[in-house]
C-alpha positions as CSV (number, residue, x, y, z in Angstrom):
1,X,41.9,-38.3,139.6
2,X,42.9,-34.6,139.8
3,X,46.5,-35.8,140.2
4,X,46.4,-37.4,136.7
5,X,45.2,-34.2,135.1
6,X,47.9,-32.2,136.7
7,X,50.5,-34.7,135.6
8,X,49.1,-34.6,132.1
9,X,49.4,-30.8,131.9
10,X,52.9,-31.0,133.3
11,X,53.9,-33.4,130.5
12,X,52.3,-31.3,127.8
13,X,54.0,-28.1,129.2
14,X,57.3,-29.9,129.2
15,X,56.7,-31.1,125.7
16,X,55.7,-27.6,124.6
17,X,58.8,-26.1,126.2
18,X,61.0,-28.7,124.5
19,X,59.4,-28.1,121.1
20,X,59.7,-24.4,121.5
21,X,63.3,-24.7,122.4
22,X,63.9,-26.9,119.4
23,X,62.2,-24.4,117.1
24,X,64.2,-21.6,118.5
25,X,67.4,-23.5,118.0
26,X,66.4,-24.3,114.4
27,X,65.6,-20.7,113.7
28,X,68.9,-19.6,115.2
29,X,70.8,-22.2,113.1
30,X,68.9,-21.0,109.9
31,X,69.7,-17.3,110.7
32,X,73.4,-18.2,111.3
33,X,73.5,-20.0,108.0
34,X,71.9,-17.0,106.3
35,X,74.4,-14.6,108.0
36,X,77.3,-16.7,106.9
37,X,76.0,-16.8,103.3
38,X,75.5,-13.0,103.3
39,X,78.9,-12.4,104.8
40,X,80.5,-14.5,102.0
41,X,78.6,-12.7,99.3
42,X,79.6,-9.3,100.7
43,X,83.2,-10.3,101.0
44,X,83.2,-11.4,97.4
45,X,81.6,-8.1,96.3
46,X,84.1,-5.9,98.3
47,X,87.2,-7.4,96.5
48,X,86.2,-6.4,93.0
49,X,85.3,-2.9,94.3
50,X,89.0,-2.3,95.1
51,X,89.8,-3.0,91.4
52,X,87.2,-0.6,90.2
53,X,88.5,2.1,92.5
54,X,92.0,1.6,91.1
55,X,90.6,2.0,87.5
56,X,88.8,5.1,88.5
57,X,92.0,6.5,90.1
58,X,93.9,5.8,86.9
59,X,91.1,7.4,84.8
60,X,91.2,10.5,87.0
61,X,95.0,10.8,86.6
62,X,94.6,10.5,82.8
63,X,92.1,13.4,82.8
64,X,94.5,15.6,84.7
65,X,97.1,15.3,81.8
66,X,96.8,18.6,79.8
67,X,97.8,17.3,76.4
68,X,95.3,15.4,74.2
69,X,97.9,13.0,72.9
70,X,98.9,11.9,76.4
71,X,95.2,11.6,77.3
72,X,94.4,9.3,74.4
73,X,97.5,7.2,75.1
74,X,96.5,6.8,78.8
75,X,93.0,5.9,77.8
76,X,94.3,3.2,75.5
77,X,96.5,1.9,78.3
78,X,93.5,1.8,80.7
79,X,91.4,-0.1,78.1
80,X,94.2,-2.6,77.7
81,X,94.5,-3.1,81.4
82,X,90.8,-3.8,81.7
83,X,91.1,-6.7,79.2
């Protein structure tokens, strides 16, 4: 009967390896899905950042203008652009 025991162990090891592989593949798929989701979120966040940088550049240009009248006019233009 020792042969039966050895065979039983072999089957359980094979089953354990298969289950372990399935769990690993499932974890990998979940991680890939999370990575895709985070990549999408980051790409959406990066696009509005470009617009913010443009507004900051325009605001900095407005500050450089020495006359107060021009400065107030530029600020009004910037506020209208934001709307």
